[in-house]
N, C-alpha and C positions, 0 to 999 in steps of 0.2 A: 691261324688256320690257313691252309693253303688254297682252298677253293670254296666257292659258294655251296657246292654239293655237300661238303663236310658240315657246313653250318646248318643245313636243312635237316640233317640227321639228329641234331641236338635241339630239343624242344624247350629246354628249361635251363636257367642259370640263376645263381644268387651271388651276391657280393660278399666277399670275405676281406674286410678292410679295403685295400686298394686293388684287390685281385678279383677277377670274375671266375667263378668255378662253373663249368658246364656239366650238366647231367643229362642223361638220355631221356629222363622223364621226371616229373615232380616227385618229391619224396612222399611216401605213404605215411599218413599220420595214424598212429595207433592210439585208440582210446584206452585209458587205463582205469575206466570206471566199471564198477560192478554193482549189480542190483541184488539185494539180499532180502527175501521175504521175512517178515517178523512182526513184532509189536513194539510200540513205544508206550511204556507205562508211566514215565515221568518226563515232563518237558519243562526246562527252565529257559530263561531268555538266551542263554548261551549254549545249551546242550540238550541232547536227548538221551534218555536211558533206554537202550534198545535190547530186546530179547529175541533171538532167532529160533527159539524152541529146542536148541541142541546144547547150547553153552550157557554159562551164567550171563546175566544181563551186563552190558557194558555201556559206559558213557561215551558218546560221540559228540564232538564239537559241531555246532550248527554251521560254522564257517567251512567245514570240510565235507558236509554231506547234505542230502536233501531227502526229506520224508514225504512220501506220497500216501496219504491216509486212505485214498480210494482203492489203491491196489495193495496196501499194507506192505510197501516195499521201500527200503532204504537204499539210496544210491550214494556211493562213496568211492574214493580212489582205492585201487587195489592194495596199495601199500598200507592204507589205514585198516582195511578189512583183515589183512595178514597180521598187522600189529596187534589188533584186538582179538585175534583168534577166531574170526568169523569165517575164514576160508582156509 
């Protein structure tokens, strides 16, 4: 960079191997989680059988989702919801 003024315009950098890459601001992180209301009718040590009221019940791995019994909501990655036909 040629001047200190140029440096002050760049607030963020990250390292790519041996290179520094300057960005005007930190990257925005996008959450890929979705909340789907429904019911769990069967729970095993490794999975939930979840019913959203519109589709047939589907099995969801506990390692990929979180069940909130209080709100009757399953939180999972968007890709899993798409794969299981929930969205």
